[in-house]
C-alpha positions, 0 to 999 in steps of 0.5 A: 496378823497385825496384832502378832506383828505388833507384839513382835515389834515392841520388844524389838524397838525396846532392844533397839532403843537400849542399844542406842542408849548403850551406844551413846553411853559408850561414845560419851565415855570414850569422849570423856576419856579422850577429853581427860580429867580437869583439875584446878590446883590451888597453890599458896607460896609466900615468896612473891619475888620468885613469881616468874620462876614458880609460874614457869615451873608450874607451866612445865608441870601442867604440860607434863601432867597432860602428856603423861596422865591426860589431866588438864590442870589449871593452876591458881597461884597465890603469892602473898606478901612475906609479912602477910603469908603466915597469918593468911595461911593459918586463917585459911586452914582454920576456916577450911578454905585450904589451898591444895599445896602450901608453903611452910617453914619446916622448922617453925611450922611442921610440928604445929601444923602436923599436930593440928592435922593439916598435913598429908603424909607424903612418906611413900611418895618417890621424892622422899627417897631422893632427899639427902639424909642431912635434909630429910629430918627437917621435913619429918615429924616426930612420929616419922612421917615425911610431910613436905618437900624442902625448897630452901636449905640455909647456911646463913649469918650475915652477908658482906660485900667482898669488894669492900672487904678486899679493898680495905684488907678486912678480915672476917670478924670472929668476936664482937670486939673485932666487929667493932674494929671493922665498923670503925675502919669502914666509917673511917673510909666513909662506908656505912657498916650495916644495911638496916631494913626493918620494914619487913618485920621478919628481918629484925627477927633474924637476930633471935635465932642467930643470938640464941643459936650462938648462945646454946652452941656455947654458954647455955646449951639447955636454954631451949629445954629450960624455957620449954619447962618454964624455968628460964628467962631471956634475962639469962642471954641478954647479951644478945642486945650487944650485936643488935645495938652495934648494927642498929647504931651503925646502919643506913638511914630510913630503916623502917621505909626499906624492906627486903626488896629495896635492901637487895638493890641497895646492898648490891649497889654498895650502900653498906658493907654488911647486911644481917640477912640470908643468901635466900636473897641472892636472886634479888641481889644478883638481879640488881647487880649481876656482877656483885660478889658477896660472902656469907659469914657467921655473926659474932654475938660476944667475945667468945669466938666459939659462939660465932656460928652460922645458922643451919636450917631448912625453911621454905617447904611445900606441903599437901593439905589433908583437906585437898580434894585434888591429892593425886595431882597435888602429890604429882606436883610435889614429886615433880619438885624433885624431878630427875630432869627438870628440878636442877634447873628449877632450884638453880633459878631460885638460887637455892641449895641442892637438897638431893642427888637430882641437883647437879648444878655447880654450888654457888660461890657463897655456898662454897664459903659457908660450907667451909664454916660448917666443915670447921664446926662453925655452925649450929642447927636452927634453934627450936624457938616456938613460932609464937615467940618468933612472931612476937619478936618481930614486933618487939625488935621493931619497937626496940630498934625504933626506940619505942621499947626498952631491953627489959620490955623486950625480955618480958615480951619474949618470956610472956610469949614463951609462957603462953606457948607452954600453956597452949601446948601442955 
């Protein structure tokens, strides 16, 4: 009898043990579901001056992701210096140590990064249908894939101090001869005409898209195409040095000690009347002087007023890495950038232009002015100069302004960089 009972008890205990295991598994599963998934999201944006705005918006996203999807997101935010960000990102991508989300320049970087296979296709994400038709092409590849959400769209040339211009009754110069007259009036009134900030190498480089843009918009419409075919030289547009020389010879002292941050403060406090820079510095300028009024005007490059054009561009944009292991959450954030409820305040806090109907904030005064130039046809799309050439121009233009390189050396350096680009992209 004992033996029979024992035989009956063993399977019963086994069933009980299995039931207990299943019960524990179920409890564990329910516990995991209740706890939610944990994700670390690596975000890389080369704009440290917007640290507060990005941190605030990312915190909002973390809260939203927890509430709506029960995902616990930890953000690892990198905000490298503007002079180091591009090379640092390229190194990270090439080594396989990619951030989940990273910033890139739409016009300069998307063609090369897409070709290298670094960019996730975002065409089917909700944000893509929210973009203005005028903006969407800048973040769309040649094979029709939307690969980034744009942050900055730009209408830029140079910035000018409205009070100084109004007090002296100065008109906006339409030719380089008129700019020379403006410079003389400013000097006669003991006002430094231009702010010189060459510490950040991208600032001298700004003369490249401005002068090339004005040239291809008038005298040399096929310059980019011809350079890509190896048939032209910067010798053909060497008049670009005229405006560079004028600004450099009539600029503030200690140019190589001051970069964009010091420049924003100096400009806001009246150290110079004009600054070859873009309205992307508006937040920093107004932080230095909240009552400061500045305008945006096209930079004259010669005596043809038709060549005095604003640059139209889409620059800083956010992409998702194809190597990301957290694509679901990364794409959630990319869509949150154009959130119906929160995006408008985010873009306004950055001082950026609207890129979608979700943006309902009042246009900034400088945008109203620059939009008027655009409506008059006084603008040209940012010329498709290879990023390798732009990078080389940073060093060359710094050397030129420092007196360490001649015009001929700059021209040869730019030509060599373009020739190398052509060889690398056959």
